[in-house]
All heavy atoms as a GROMACS GRO file, in nm:
protein
  607
    1LEU      N    1  -5.915  -1.198   2.707
    1LEU     CA    2  -5.960  -1.236   2.841
    1LEU      C    3  -5.892  -1.366   2.884
    1LEU      O    4  -5.851  -1.379   2.998
    1LEU     CB    5  -6.112  -1.251   2.843
    1LEU     CG    6  -6.173  -1.285   2.978
    1LEU    CD1    7  -6.142  -1.177   3.080
    1LEU    CD2    8  -6.321  -1.305   2.966
    2ARG      N    9  -5.878  -1.459   2.792
    2ARG     CA   10  -5.814  -1.586   2.824
    2ARG      C   11  -5.669  -1.564   2.870
    2ARG      O   12  -5.623  -1.625   2.966
    2ARG     CB   13  -5.819  -1.681   2.706
    2ARG     CG   14  -5.758  -1.817   2.738
    2ARG     CD   15  -5.784  -1.915   2.631
    2ARG     NE   16  -5.926  -1.948   2.638
    2ARG     CZ   17  -5.987  -2.025   2.554
    2ARG    NH1   18  -5.922  -2.078   2.453
    2ARG    NH2   19  -6.115  -2.052   2.566
    3ALA      N   20  -5.598  -1.475   2.802
    3ALA     CA   21  -5.458  -1.446   2.839
    3ALA      C   22  -5.451  -1.386   2.979
    3ALA      O   23  -5.364  -1.423   3.059
    3ALA     CB   24  -5.395  -1.354   2.736
    4LEU      N   25  -5.544  -1.295   3.009
    4LEU     CA   26  -5.544  -1.235   3.143
    4LEU      C   27  -5.575  -1.338   3.250
    4LEU      O   28  -5.514  -1.337   3.358
    4LEU     CB   29  -5.646  -1.121   3.151
    4LEU     CG   30  -5.602  -0.987   3.097
    4LEU    CD1   31  -5.714  -0.886   3.108
    4LEU    CD2   32  -5.478  -0.936   3.165
    5MET      N   33  -5.665  -1.429   3.222
    5MET     CA   34  -5.697  -1.533   3.320
    5MET      C   35  -5.577  -1.625   3.342
    5MET      O   36  -5.549  -1.667   3.455
    5MET     CB   37  -5.819  -1.613   3.275
    5MET     CG   38  -5.948  -1.532   3.277
    5MET     SD   39  -5.981  -1.453   3.436
    5MET     CE   40  -6.013  -1.594   3.538
    6ASN      N   41  -5.505  -1.657   3.235
    6ASN     CA   42  -5.384  -1.738   3.248
    6ASN      C   43  -5.281  -1.664   3.333
    6ASN      O   44  -5.216  -1.724   3.419
    6ASN     CB   45  -5.327  -1.773   3.111
    6ASN     CG   46  -5.208  -1.864   3.122
    6ASN    OD1   47  -5.209  -1.961   3.196
    6ASN    ND2   48  -5.104  -1.832   3.047
    7ASN      N   49  -5.266  -1.535   3.310
    7ASN     CA   50  -5.172  -1.456   3.388
    7ASN      C   51  -5.213  -1.448   3.534
    7ASN      O   52  -5.128  -1.453   3.624
    7ASN     CB   53  -5.159  -1.316   3.328
    7ASN     CG   54  -5.098  -1.318   3.190
    7ASN    OD1   55  -5.036  -1.415   3.150
    7ASN    ND2   56  -5.115  -1.211   3.117
    8LEU      N   57  -5.342  -1.436   3.558
    8LEU     CA   58  -5.392  -1.436   3.696
    8LEU      C   59  -5.358  -1.566   3.765
    8LEU      O   60  -5.316  -1.567   3.881
    8LEU     CB   61  -5.543  -1.412   3.696
    8LEU     CG   62  -5.612  -1.407   3.832
    8LEU    CD1   63  -5.555  -1.294   3.915
    8LEU    CD2   64  -5.761  -1.389   3.814
    9HIS      N   65  -5.371  -1.677   3.694
    9HIS     CA   66  -5.335  -1.808   3.748
    9HIS      C   67  -5.186  -1.810   3.783
    9HIS      O   68  -5.148  -1.860   3.890
    9HIS     CB   69  -5.369  -1.918   3.649
    9HIS     CG   70  -5.321  -2.053   3.692
    9HIS    ND1   71  -5.386  -2.126   3.789
    9HIS    CD2   72  -5.214  -2.126   3.654
    9HIS    CE1   73  -5.320  -2.239   3.809
    9HIS    NE2   74  -5.216  -2.242   3.727
   10GLN      N   75  -5.101  -1.756   3.697
   10GLN     CA   76  -4.957  -1.755   3.723
   10GLN      C   77  -4.924  -1.670   3.846
   10GLN      O   78  -4.840  -1.709   3.927
   10GLN     CB   79  -4.881  -1.700   3.602
   10GLN     CG   80  -4.879  -1.794   3.485
   10GLN     CD   81  -4.809  -1.732   3.365
   10GLN    OE1   82  -4.798  -1.612   3.352
   10GLN    NE2   83  -4.760  -1.818   3.277
   11ILE      N   84  -4.991  -1.556   3.859
   11ILE     CA   85  -4.968  -1.469   3.975
   11ILE      C   86  -5.008  -1.542   4.103
   11ILE      O   87  -4.933  -1.545   4.202
   11ILE     CB   88  -5.048  -1.337   3.961
   11ILE    CG1   89  -4.990  -1.254   3.846
   11ILE    CG2   90  -5.047  -1.258   4.091
   11ILE    CD1   91  -5.080  -1.140   3.802
   12ARG      N   92  -5.124  -1.603   4.102
   12ARG     CA   93  -5.173  -1.676   4.220
   12ARG      C   94  -5.080  -1.791   4.254
   12ARG      O   95  -5.044  -1.813   4.370
   12ARG     CB   96  -5.315  -1.726   4.196
   12ARG     CG   97  -5.371  -1.798   4.317
   12ARG     CD   98  -5.509  -1.858   4.287
   12ARG     NE   99  -5.557  -1.932   4.401
   12ARG     CZ  100  -5.516  -2.054   4.436
   12ARG    NH1  101  -5.423  -2.117   4.366
   12ARG    NH2  102  -5.565  -2.115   4.543
   13HIS      N  103  -5.039  -1.866   4.153
   13HIS     CA  104  -4.950  -1.981   4.174
   13HIS      C  105  -4.819  -1.938   4.238
   13HIS      O  106  -4.771  -1.999   4.334
   13HIS     CB  107  -4.925  -2.052   4.041
   13HIS     CG  108  -4.837  -2.171   4.052
   13HIS    ND1  109  -4.881  -2.293   4.099
   13HIS    CD2  110  -4.705  -2.188   4.024
   13HIS    CE1  111  -4.782  -2.379   4.100
   13HIS    NE2  112  -4.674  -2.319   4.053
   14ALA      N  113  -4.761  -1.830   4.187
   14ALA     CA  114  -4.635  -1.779   4.242
   14ALA      C  115  -4.652  -1.735   4.387
   14ALA      O  116  -4.565  -1.762   4.472
   14ALA     CB  117  -4.583  -1.664   4.157
   15ALA      N  118  -4.766  -1.671   4.417
   15ALA     CA  119  -4.790  -1.624   4.554
   15ALA      C  120  -4.815  -1.741   4.650
   15ALA      O  121  -4.756  -1.746   4.758
   15ALA     CB  122  -4.908  -1.528   4.554
   16VAL      N  123  -4.902  -1.832   4.611
   16VAL     CA  124  -4.938  -1.944   4.698
   16VAL      C  125  -4.817  -2.032   4.730
   16VAL      O  126  -4.798  -2.075   4.844
   16VAL     CB  127  -5.051  -2.029   4.634
   16VAL    CG1  128  -5.070  -2.160   4.706
   16VAL    CG2  129  -5.181  -1.949   4.633
   17HIS      N  130  -4.734  -2.055   4.630
   17HIS     CA  131  -4.619  -2.143   4.649
   17HIS      C  132  -4.492  -2.067   4.685
   17HIS      O  133  -4.385  -2.128   4.694
   17HIS     CB  134  -4.598  -2.228   4.524
   17HIS     CG  135  -4.714  -2.320   4.498
   17HIS    ND1  136  -4.737  -2.432   4.574
   17HIS    CD2  137  -4.816  -2.313   4.409
   17HIS    CE1  138  -4.846  -2.492   4.531
   17HIS    NE2  139  -4.897  -2.421   4.430
   18ARG      N  140  -4.506  -1.936   4.706
   18ARG     CA  141  -4.394  -1.852   4.746
   18ARG      C  142  -4.271  -1.876   4.659
   18ARG      O  143  -4.160  -1.899   4.707
   18ARG     CB  144  -4.361  -1.870   4.893
   18ARG     CG  145  -4.475  -1.828   4.983
   18ARG     CD  146  -4.438  -1.839   5.129
   18ARG     NE  147  -4.546  -1.792   5.211
   18ARG     CZ  148  -4.549  -1.673   5.269
   18ARG    NH1  149  -4.451  -1.590   5.252
   18ARG    NH2  150  -4.650  -1.638   5.342
   19LEU      N  151  -4.295  -1.871   4.529
   19LEU     CA  152  -4.187  -1.895   4.434
   19LEU      C  153  -4.091  -1.778   4.430
   19LEU      O  154  -4.130  -1.662   4.440
   19LEU     CB  155  -4.245  -1.917   4.293
   19LEU     CG  156  -4.342  -2.033   4.277
   19LEU    CD1  157  -4.392  -2.039   4.133
   19LEU    CD2  158  -4.277  -2.164   4.316
   20SER      N  159  -3.965  -1.810   4.418
   20SER     CA  160  -3.863  -1.707   4.399
   20SER      C  161  -3.862  -1.671   4.251
   20SER      O  162  -3.842  -1.756   4.165
   20SER     CB  163  -3.727  -1.762   4.442
   20SER     OG  164  -3.627  -1.665   4.421
   21LEU      N  165  -3.888  -1.543   4.223
   21LEU     CA  166  -3.899  -1.498   4.085
   21LEU      C  167  -3.789  -1.398   4.052
   21LEU      O  168  -3.751  -1.318   4.138
   21LEU     CB  169  -4.035  -1.432   4.062
   21LEU     CG  170  -4.158  -1.516   4.093
   21LEU    CD1  171  -4.282  -1.430   4.086
   21LEU    CD2  172  -4.167  -1.633   3.997
   22SER      N  173  -3.742  -1.403   3.930
   22SER     CA  174  -3.644  -1.303   3.886
   22SER      C  175  -3.716  -1.169   3.873
   22SER      O  176  -3.838  -1.162   3.859
   22SER     CB  177  -3.582  -1.344   3.753
   22SER     OG  178  -3.679  -1.337   3.650
   23THR      N  179  -3.639  -1.062   3.879
   23THR     CA  180  -3.697  -0.929   3.867
   23THR      C  181  -3.773  -0.910   3.736
   23THR      O  182  -3.884  -0.858   3.738
   23THR     CB  183  -3.588  -0.821   3.885
   23THR    OG1  184  -3.528  -0.838   4.014
   23THR    CG2  185  -3.645  -0.682   3.875
   24PRO      N  186  -3.718  -0.952   3.620
   24PRO     CA  187  -3.796  -0.935   3.496
   24PRO      C  188  -3.929  -1.011   3.498
   24PRO      O  189  -4.031  -0.959   3.452
   24PRO     CB  190  -3.704  -0.990   3.387
   24PRO     CG  191  -3.567  -0.978   3.444
   24PRO     CD  192  -3.584  -1.001   3.591
   25VAL      N  193  -3.930  -1.131   3.552
   25VAL     CA  194  -4.055  -1.208   3.560
   25VAL      C  195  -4.154  -1.137   3.654
   25VAL      O  196  -4.272  -1.124   3.623
   25VAL     CB  197  -4.029  -1.353   3.606
   25VAL    CG1  198  -4.158  -1.425   3.641
   25VAL    CG2  199  -3.951  -1.428   3.501
   26LEU      N  200  -4.104  -1.089   3.766
   26LEU     CA  201  -4.189  -1.019   3.861
   26LEU      C  202  -4.246  -0.892   3.798
   26LEU      O  203  -4.365  -0.861   3.815
   26LEU     CB  204  -4.111  -0.985   3.988
   26LEU     CG  205  -4.189  -0.923   4.101
   26LEU    CD1  206  -4.309  -1.006   4.140
   26LEU    CD2  207  -4.098  -0.901   4.221
   27ARG      N  208  -4.165  -0.820   3.723
   27ARG     CA  209  -4.215  -0.698   3.655
   27ARG      C  210  -4.327  -0.734   3.556
   27ARG      O  211  -4.426  -0.663   3.546
   27ARG     CB  212  -4.101  -0.626   3.584
   27ARG     CG  213  -4.023  -0.537   3.676
   27ARG     CD  214  -3.935  -0.443   3.597
   27ARG     NE  215  -3.828  -0.516   3.530
   27ARG     CZ  216  -3.700  -0.492   3.545
   27ARG    NH1  217  -3.660  -0.393   3.623
   27ARG    NH2  218  -3.610  -0.562   3.481
   28ASP      N  219  -4.308  -0.844   3.482
   28ASP     CA  220  -4.411  -0.888   3.388
   28ASP      C  221  -4.540  -0.924   3.460
   28ASP      O  222  -4.649  -0.887   3.416
   28ASP     CB  223  -4.362  -1.007   3.305
   28ASP     CG  224  -4.256  -0.970   3.204
   28ASP    OD1  225  -4.238  -0.848   3.176
   28ASP    OD2  226  -4.190  -1.062   3.152
   29LEU      N  227  -4.528  -0.996   3.570
   29LEU     CA  228  -4.647  -1.035   3.646
   29LEU      C  229  -4.717  -0.913   3.704
   29LEU      O  230  -4.840  -0.906   3.709
   29LEU     CB  231  -4.611  -1.135   3.755
   29LEU     CG  232  -4.572  -1.275   3.709
   29LEU    CD1  233  -4.531  -1.361   3.827
   29LEU    CD2  234  -4.684  -1.342   3.632
   30MET      N  235  -4.639  -0.815   3.747
   30MET     CA  236  -4.699  -0.693   3.801
   30MET      C  237  -4.772  -0.616   3.691
   30MET      O  238  -4.880  -0.561   3.715
   30MET     CB  239  -4.593  -0.605   3.867
   30MET     CG  240  -4.542  -0.667   3.997
   30MET     SD  241  -4.414  -0.567   4.072
   30MET     CE  242  -4.515  -0.464   4.175
   31ALA      N  243  -4.715  -0.612   3.573
   31ALA     CA  244  -4.783  -0.547   3.460
   31ALA      C  245  -4.915  -0.618   3.430
   31ALA      O  246  -5.017  -0.553   3.404
   31ALA     CB  247  -4.693  -0.546   3.337
   32ASP      N  248  -4.913  -0.751   3.437
   32ASP     CA  249  -5.036  -0.827   3.418
   32ASP      C  250  -5.138  -0.796   3.528
   32ASP      O  251  -5.256  -0.780   3.502
   32ASP     CB  252  -5.007  -0.977   3.417
   32ASP     CG  253  -4.926  -1.021   3.296
   32ASP    OD1  254  -4.928  -0.950   3.194
   32ASP    OD2  255  -4.861  -1.127   3.305
   33ALA      N  256  -5.089  -0.786   3.652
   33ALA     CA  257  -5.178  -0.756   3.765
   33ALA      C  258  -5.241  -0.618   3.747
   33ALA      O  259  -5.359  -0.598   3.779
   33ALA     CB  260  -5.101  -0.764   3.896
   34ILE      N  261  -5.166  -0.524   3.694
   34ILE     CA  262  -5.220  -0.390   3.669
   34ILE      C  263  -5.331  -0.397   3.565
   34ILE      O  264  -5.438  -0.336   3.581
   34ILE     CB  265  -5.108  -0.293   3.627
   34ILE    CG1  266  -5.018  -0.263   3.748
   34ILE    CG2  267  -5.165  -0.164   3.568
   34ILE    CD1  268  -4.888  -0.194   3.714
   35ARG      N  269  -5.308  -0.474   3.459
   35ARG     CA  270  -5.412  -0.490   3.357
   35ARG      C  271  -5.537  -0.557   3.415
   35ARG      O  272  -5.650  -0.518   3.384
   35ARG     CB  273  -5.358  -0.571   3.238
   35ARG     CG  274  -5.271  -0.488   3.146
   35ARG     CD  275  -5.242  -0.561   3.017
   35ARG     NE  276  -5.148  -0.671   3.034
   35ARG     CZ  277  -5.016  -0.657   3.035
   35ARG    NH1  278  -4.962  -0.539   3.018
   35ARG    NH2  279  -4.937  -0.762   3.051
   36ILE      N  280  -5.516  -0.655   3.501
   36ILE     CA  281  -5.630  -0.724   3.562
   36ILE      C  282  -5.709  -0.629   3.652
   36ILE      O  283  -5.832  -0.626   3.646
   36ILE     CB  284  -5.581  -0.849   3.640
   36ILE    CG1  285  -5.531  -0.955   3.542
   36ILE    CG2  286  -5.692  -0.905   3.730
   36ILE    CD1  287  -5.450  -1.066   3.607
   37THR      N  288  -5.639  -0.548   3.733
   37THR     CA  289  -5.711  -0.454   3.820
   37THR      C  290  -5.780  -0.346   3.737
   37THR      O  291  -5.884  -0.295   3.779
   37THR     CB  292  -5.619  -0.391   3.926
   37THR    OG1  293  -5.509  -0.325   3.862
   37THR    CG2  294  -5.569  -0.495   4.024
   38ASP      N  295  -5.724  -0.311   3.621
   38ASP     CA  296  -5.794  -0.218   3.530
   38ASP      C  297  -5.926  -0.281   3.485
   38ASP      O  298  -6.030  -0.216   3.488
   38ASP     CB  299  -5.708  -0.186   3.407
   38ASP     CG  300  -5.601  -0.082   3.433
   38ASP    OD1  301  -5.615  -0.004   3.529
   38ASP    OD2  302  -5.504  -0.080   3.356
   39CYS      N  303  -5.920  -0.406   3.442
   39CYS     CA  304  -6.040  -0.475   3.394
   39CYS      C  305  -6.144  -0.491   3.505
   39CYS      O  306  -6.263  -0.488   3.479
   39CYS     CB  307  -6.004  -0.613   3.339
   39CYS     SG  308  -5.916  -0.606   3.183
   40MET      N  309  -6.097  -0.509   3.626
   40MET     CA  310  -6.187  -0.529   3.739
   40MET      C  311  -6.233  -0.397   3.801
   40MET      O  312  -6.310  -0.397   3.897
   40MET     CB  313  -6.120  -0.617   3.845
   40MET     CG  314  -6.091  -0.756   3.795
   40MET     SD  315  -5.999  -0.855   3.913
   40MET     CE  316  -6.118  -0.872   4.044
   41ASP      N  317  -6.184  -0.286   3.746
   41ASP     CA  318  -6.216  -0.153   3.798
   41ASP      C  319  -6.189  -0.147   3.948
   41ASP      O  320  -6.278  -0.116   4.028
   41ASP     CB  321  -6.361  -0.116   3.766
   41ASP     CG  322  -6.386   0.032   3.788
   41ASP    OD1  323  -6.292   0.112   3.775
   41ASP    OD2  324  -6.502   0.067   3.821
   42ASP      N  325  -6.064  -0.177   3.985
   42ASP     CA  326  -6.022  -0.180   4.125
   42ASP      C  327  -5.910  -0.078   4.144
   42ASP      O  328  -5.792  -0.112   4.141
   42ASP     CB  329  -5.974  -0.321   4.160
   42ASP     CG  330  -5.950  -0.338   4.308
   42ASP    OD1  331  -5.936  -0.239   4.381
   42ASP    OD2  332  -5.941  -0.456   4.351
   43PRO      N  333  -5.946   0.050   4.161
   43PRO     CA  334  -5.844   0.154   4.165
   43PRO      C  335  -5.747   0.146   4.283
   43PRO      O  336  -5.630   0.184   4.270
   43PRO     CB  337  -5.924   0.285   4.168
   43PRO     CG  338  -6.058   0.246   4.217
   43PRO     CD  339  -6.080   0.104   4.174
   44LEU      N  340  -5.792   0.098   4.398
   44LEU     CA  341  -5.702   0.090   4.513
   44LEU      C  342  -5.589  -0.010   4.488
   44LEU      O  343  -5.471   0.022   4.508
   44LEU     CB  344  -5.778   0.051   4.640
   44LEU     CG  345  -5.869   0.158   4.699
   44LEU    CD1  346  -5.941   0.103   4.820
   44LEU    CD2  347  -5.790   0.281   4.736
   45ARG      N  348  -5.623  -0.130   4.447
   45ARG     CA  349  -5.520  -0.230   4.420
   45ARG      C  350  -5.433  -0.189   4.301
   45ARG      O  351  -5.314  -0.211   4.300
   45ARG     CB  352  -5.583  -0.367   4.399
   45ARG     CG  353  -5.630  -0.428   4.528
   45ARG     CD  354  -5.704  -0.560   4.508
   45ARG     NE  355  -5.748  -0.613   4.635
   45ARG     CZ  356  -5.855  -0.573   4.702
   45ARG    NH1  357  -5.931  -0.476   4.654
   45ARG    NH2  358  -5.888  -0.627   4.817
   46ASN      N  359  -5.496  -0.127   4.202
   46ASN     CA  360  -5.423  -0.081   4.085
   46ASN      C  361  -5.315   0.019   4.127
   46ASN      O  362  -5.199   0.008   4.086
   46ASN     CB  363  -5.519  -0.018   3.985
   46ASN     CG  364  -5.452   0.017   3.855
   46ASN    OD1  365  -5.377   0.114   3.850
   46ASN    ND2  366  -5.478  -0.060   3.752
   47LYS      N  367  -5.353   0.116   4.209
   47LYS     CA  368  -5.256   0.217   4.254
   47LYS      C  369  -5.144   0.155   4.335
   47LYS      O  370  -5.027   0.188   4.317
   47LYS     CB  371  -5.327   0.326   4.335
   47LYS     CG  372  -5.236   0.439   4.374
   47LYS     CD  373  -5.310   0.553   4.440
   47LYS     CE  374  -5.211   0.664   4.473
   47LYS     NZ  375  -5.276   0.775   4.539
   48LYS      N  376  -5.179   0.064   4.426
   48LYS     CA  377  -5.077   0.002   4.509
   48LYS      C  378  -4.979  -0.078   4.423
   48LYS      O  379  -4.858  -0.069   4.439
   48LYS     CB  380  -5.140  -0.090   4.615
   48LYS     CG  381  -5.037  -0.151   4.709
   48LYS     CD  382  -5.101  -0.223   4.826
   48LYS     CE  383  -4.994  -0.274   4.920
   48LYS     NZ  384  -5.050  -0.332   5.042
   49ILE      N  385  -5.030  -0.155   4.329
   49ILE     CA  386  -4.942  -0.235   4.243
   49ILE      C  387  -4.856  -0.144   4.156
   49ILE      O  388  -4.737  -0.172   4.137
   49ILE     CB  389  -5.024  -0.334   4.158
   49ILE    CG1  390  -5.093  -0.437   4.248
   49ILE    CG2  391  -4.934  -0.405   4.057
   49ILE    CD1  392  -5.198  -0.520   4.178
   50ARG      N  393  -4.911  -0.034   4.106
   50ARG     CA  394  -4.832   0.060   4.026
   50ARG      C  395  -4.719   0.119   4.108
   50ARG      O  396  -4.606   0.134   4.059
   50ARG     CB  397  -4.920   0.171   3.969
   50ARG     CG  398  -5.006   0.127   3.853
   50ARG     CD  399  -5.090   0.244   3.800
   50ARG     NE  400  -5.184   0.199   3.700
   50ARG     CZ  401  -5.155   0.185   3.571
   50ARG    NH1  402  -5.034   0.212   3.529
   50ARG    NH2  403  -5.246   0.143   3.487
   51GLU      N  404  -4.748   0.156   4.230
   51GLU     CA  405  -4.643   0.211   4.319
   51GLU      C  406  -4.537   0.105   4.348
   51GLU      O  407  -4.417   0.136   4.351
   51GLU     CB  408  -4.705   0.264   4.449
   51GLU     CG  409  -4.794   0.386   4.430
   51GLU     CD  410  -4.720   0.506   4.371
   51GLU    OE1  411  -4.607   0.532   4.411
   51GLU    OE2  412  -4.778   0.572   4.283
   52MET      N  413  -4.580  -0.018   4.370
   52MET     CA  414  -4.484  -0.126   4.393
   52MET      C  415  -4.396  -0.147   4.269
   52MET      O  416  -4.274  -0.168   4.281
   52MET     CB  417  -4.558  -0.255   4.429
   52MET     CG  418  -4.624  -0.250   4.564
   52MET     SD  419  -4.741  -0.385   4.593
   52MET     CE  420  -4.640  -0.528   4.569
   53GLN      N  421  -4.457  -0.139   4.152
   53GLN     CA  422  -4.384  -0.158   4.028
   53GLN      C  423  -4.276  -0.050   4.012
   53GLN      O  424  -4.163  -0.078   3.972
   53GLN     CB  425  -4.481  -0.154   3.910
   53GLN     CG  426  -4.418  -0.184   3.777
   53GLN     CD  427  -4.518  -0.172   3.664
   53GLN    OE1  428  -4.595  -0.076   3.659
   53GLN    NE2  429  -4.518  -0.270   3.576
   54LYS      N  430  -4.309   0.075   4.046
   54LYS     CA  431  -4.212   0.184   4.039
   54LYS      C  432  -4.092   0.157   4.130
   54LYS      O  433  -3.977   0.180   4.092
   54LYS     CB  434  -4.277   0.317   4.077
   54LYS     CG  435  -4.375   0.370   3.977
   54LYS     CD  436  -4.439   0.498   4.030
   54LYS     CE  437  -4.555   0.541   3.944
   54LYS     NZ  438  -4.626   0.657   4.001
   55LYS      N  439  -4.120   0.111   4.251
   55LYS     CA  440  -4.011   0.080   4.345
   55LYS      C  441  -3.925  -0.033   4.292
   55LYS      O  442  -3.802  -0.030   4.303
   55LYS     CB  443  -4.066   0.042   4.483
   55LYS     CG  444  -4.147   0.150   4.551
   55LYS     CD  445  -4.062   0.266   4.593
   55LYS     CE  446  -4.146   0.368   4.669
   55LYS     NZ  447  -4.071   0.488   4.700
   56LEU      N  448  -3.987  -0.133   4.232
   56LEU     CA  449  -3.912  -0.246   4.177
   56LEU      C  450  -3.824  -0.199   4.061
   56LEU      O  451  -3.707  -0.238   4.053
   56LEU     CB  452  -4.009  -0.355   4.130
   56LEU     CG  453  -3.945  -0.483   4.079
   56LEU    CD1  454  -3.868  -0.553   4.190
   56LEU    CD2  455  -4.051  -0.575   4.022
   57ILE      N  456  -3.876  -0.116   3.974
   57ILE     CA  457  -3.799  -0.065   3.861
   57ILE      C  458  -3.677   0.014   3.910
   57ILE      O  459  -3.568   0.004   3.854
   57ILE     CB  460  -3.888   0.020   3.768
   57ILE    CG1  461  -3.986  -0.072   3.694
   57ILE    CG2  462  -3.804   0.102   3.669
   57ILE    CD1  463  -4.096   0.002   3.620
   58ARG      N  464  -3.695   0.089   4.018
   58ARG     CA  465  -3.585   0.169   4.075
   58ARG      C  466  -3.494   0.085   4.166
   58ARG      O  467  -3.398   0.138   4.222
   58ARG     CB  468  -3.642   0.286   4.155
   58ARG     CG  469  -3.711   0.388   4.071
   58ARG     CD  470  -3.752   0.508   4.155
   58ARG     NE  471  -3.842   0.590   4.079
   58ARG     CZ  472  -3.966   0.619   4.115
   58ARG    NH1  473  -4.017   0.573   4.227
   58ARG    NH2  474  -4.042   0.695   4.039
   59ASN      N  475  -3.529  -0.041   4.180
   59ASN     CA  476  -3.454  -0.133   4.268
   59ASN      C  477  -3.451  -0.082   4.413
   59ASN      O  478  -3.353  -0.097   4.484
   59ASN     CB  479  -3.312  -0.156   4.214
   59ASN     CG  480  -3.252  -0.285   4.267
   59ASN    OD1  481  -3.323  -0.380   4.294
   59ASN    ND2  482  -3.120  -0.286   4.283
   60ASP      N  483  -3.561  -0.021   4.454
   60ASP     CA  484  -3.576   0.031   4.590
   60ASP      C  485  -3.647  -0.075   4.674
   60ASP      O  486  -3.768  -0.070   4.695
   60ASP     CB  487  -3.657   0.162   4.585
   60ASP     CG  488  -3.681   0.223   4.722
   60ASP    OD1  489  -3.632   0.168   4.824
   60ASP    OD2  490  -3.751   0.326   4.727
   61MET      N  491  -3.570  -0.170   4.722
   61MET     CA  492  -3.628  -0.284   4.794
   61MET      C  493  -3.687  -0.242   4.929
   61MET      O  494  -3.790  -0.294   4.971
   61MET     CB  495  -3.525  -0.395   4.814
   61MET     CG  496  -3.478  -0.458   4.683
   61MET     SD  497  -3.613  -0.531   4.590
   61MET     CE  498  -3.608  -0.436   4.440
   62ALA      N  499  -3.624  -0.145   4.996
   62ALA     CA  500  -3.678  -0.098   5.124
   62ALA      C  501  -3.813  -0.029   5.100
   62ALA      O  502  -3.909  -0.052   5.175
   62ALA     CB  503  -3.580  -0.003   5.192
   63GLY      N  504  -3.820   0.055   4.998
   63GLY     CA  505  -3.946   0.121   4.965
   63GLY      C  506  -4.052   0.022   4.923
   63GLY      O  507  -4.170   0.037   4.958
   64LEU      N  508  -4.012  -0.081   4.848
   64LEU     CA  509  -4.105  -0.186   4.806
   64LEU      C  510  -4.161  -0.259   4.927
   64LEU      O  511  -4.281  -0.281   4.937
   64LEU     CB  512  -4.036  -0.283   4.710
   64LEU     CG  513  -4.120  -0.400   4.659
   64LEU    CD1  514  -4.244  -0.349   4.586
   64LEU    CD2  515  -4.036  -0.489   4.570
   65GLU      N  516  -4.074  -0.294   5.020
   65GLU     CA  517  -4.120  -0.364   5.141
   65GLU      C  518  -4.217  -0.277   5.220
   65GLU      O  519  -4.319  -0.326   5.270
   65GLU     CB  520  -4.002  -0.403   5.229
   65GLU     CG  521  -4.043  -0.488   5.347
   65GLU     CD  522  -3.926  -0.543   5.425
   65GLU    OE1  523  -3.811  -0.534   5.378
   65GLU    OE2  524  -3.950  -0.596   5.535
   66ASN      N  525  -4.188  -0.147   5.229
   66ASN     CA  526  -4.280  -0.056   5.300
   66ASN      C  527  -4.416  -0.053   5.232
   66ASN      O  528  -4.519  -0.053   5.300
   66ASN     CB  529  -4.222   0.085   5.308
   66ASN     CG  530  -4.111   0.096   5.410
   66ASN    OD1  531  -4.103   0.018   5.504
   66ASN    ND2  532  -4.023   0.191   5.390
   67LEU      N  533  -4.416  -0.047   5.099
   67LEU     CA  534  -4.544  -0.046   5.026
   67LEU      C  535  -4.621  -0.176   5.046
   67LEU      O  536  -4.743  -0.174   5.062
   67LEU     CB  537  -4.519  -0.025   4.877
   67LEU     CG  538  -4.499   0.119   4.833
   67LEU    CD1  539  -4.458   0.124   4.688
   67LEU    CD2  540  -4.625   0.200   4.856
   68ILE      N  541  -4.550  -0.287   5.043
   68ILE     CA  542  -4.617  -0.416   5.062
   68ILE      C  543  -4.687  -0.420   5.198
   68ILE      O  544  -4.797  -0.473   5.211
   68ILE     CB  545  -4.515  -0.531   5.049
   68ILE    CG1  546  -4.472  -0.545   4.902
   68ILE    CG2  547  -4.572  -0.663   5.101
   68ILE    CD1  548  -4.353  -0.635   4.880
   69ASN      N  549  -4.623  -0.360   5.298
   69ASN     CA  550  -4.678  -0.362   5.433
   69ASN      C  551  -4.780  -0.252   5.459
   69ASN      O  552  -4.838  -0.247   5.568
   69ASN     CB  553  -4.565  -0.353   5.535
   69ASN     CG  554  -4.479  -0.478   5.533
   69ASN    OD1  555  -4.529  -0.589   5.518
   69ASN    ND2  556  -4.350  -0.461   5.546
   70THR      N  557  -4.800  -0.162   5.364
   70THR     CA  558  -4.897  -0.054   5.378
   70THR      C  559  -5.038  -0.108   5.350
   70THR      O  560  -5.060  -0.168   5.246
   70THR     CB  561  -4.864   0.061   5.280
   70THR    OG1  562  -4.732   0.107   5.306
   70THR    CG2  563  -4.963   0.175   5.296
   71PRO      N  564  -5.130  -0.083   5.442
   71PRO     CA  565  -5.268  -0.130   5.419
   71PRO      C  566  -5.327  -0.069   5.292
   71PRO      O  567  -5.300   0.047   5.258
   71PRO     CB  568  -5.344  -0.082   5.543
   71PRO     CG  569  -5.238  -0.058   5.646
   71PRO     CD  570  -5.116  -0.019   5.572
   72LEU      N  571  -5.407  -0.145   5.224
   72LEU     CA  572  -5.469  -0.104   5.099
   72LEU      C  573  -5.549   0.025   5.116
   72LEU      O  574  -5.551   0.109   5.026
   72LEU     CB  575  -5.558  -0.216   5.047
   72LEU     CG  576  -5.614  -0.201   4.909
   72LEU    CD1  577  -5.502  -0.192   4.806
   72LEU    CD2  578  -5.705  -0.317   4.876
   73GLU      N  579  -5.611   0.041   5.229
   73GLU     CA  580  -5.696   0.158   5.253
   73GLU      C  581  -5.618   0.288   5.251
   73GLU      O  582  -5.677   0.396   5.240
   73GLU     CB  583  -5.769   0.146   5.388
   73GLU     CG  584  -5.865   0.029   5.394
   73GLU     CD  585  -5.794  -0.105   5.418
   73GLU    OE1  586  -5.683  -0.107   5.473
   73GLU    OE2  587  -5.850  -0.208   5.378
   74GLU      N  588  -5.485   0.281   5.262
   74GLU     CA  589  -5.404   0.403   5.264
   74GLU      C  590  -5.364   0.449   5.125
   74GLU      O  591  -5.288   0.544   5.110
   74GLU     CB  592  -5.280   0.381   5.351
   74GLU     CG  593  -5.313   0.363   5.497
   74GLU     CD  594  -5.192   0.350   5.586
   74GLU    OE1  595  -5.084   0.395   5.546
   74GLU    OE2  596  -5.207   0.293   5.696
   75PHE      N  597  -5.416   0.385   5.022
   75PHE     CA  598  -5.384   0.424   4.885
   75PHE      C  599  -5.494   0.503   4.821
   75PHE      O  600  -5.601   0.514   4.852
   75PHE     CB  601  -5.351   0.301   4.799
   75PHE     CG  602  -5.214   0.250   4.827
   75PHE    CD1  603  -5.194   0.158   4.928
   75PHE    CD2  604  -5.106   0.294   4.756
   75PHE    CE1  605  -5.067   0.111   4.956
   75PHE    CE2  606  -4.978   0.248   4.782
   75PHE     CZ  607  -4.959   0.155   4.882
   0.00000   0.00000   0.00000
């Protein structure tokens, strides 16, 4: 639990300060976010993050941007 909370802090810090992250770091943070949404039993956010992760792995930046802009309710 402590490791997940630390990872949550890193995700929040990167978002709040709009940090430029390398793709490997971003993939790691997304994997952490998926684990956190699993623990929180949040299937909508979990699905959206998983779909975003797939686009990132495929280097589909246009698809990733579309997913980011898709409302959570559509997942």
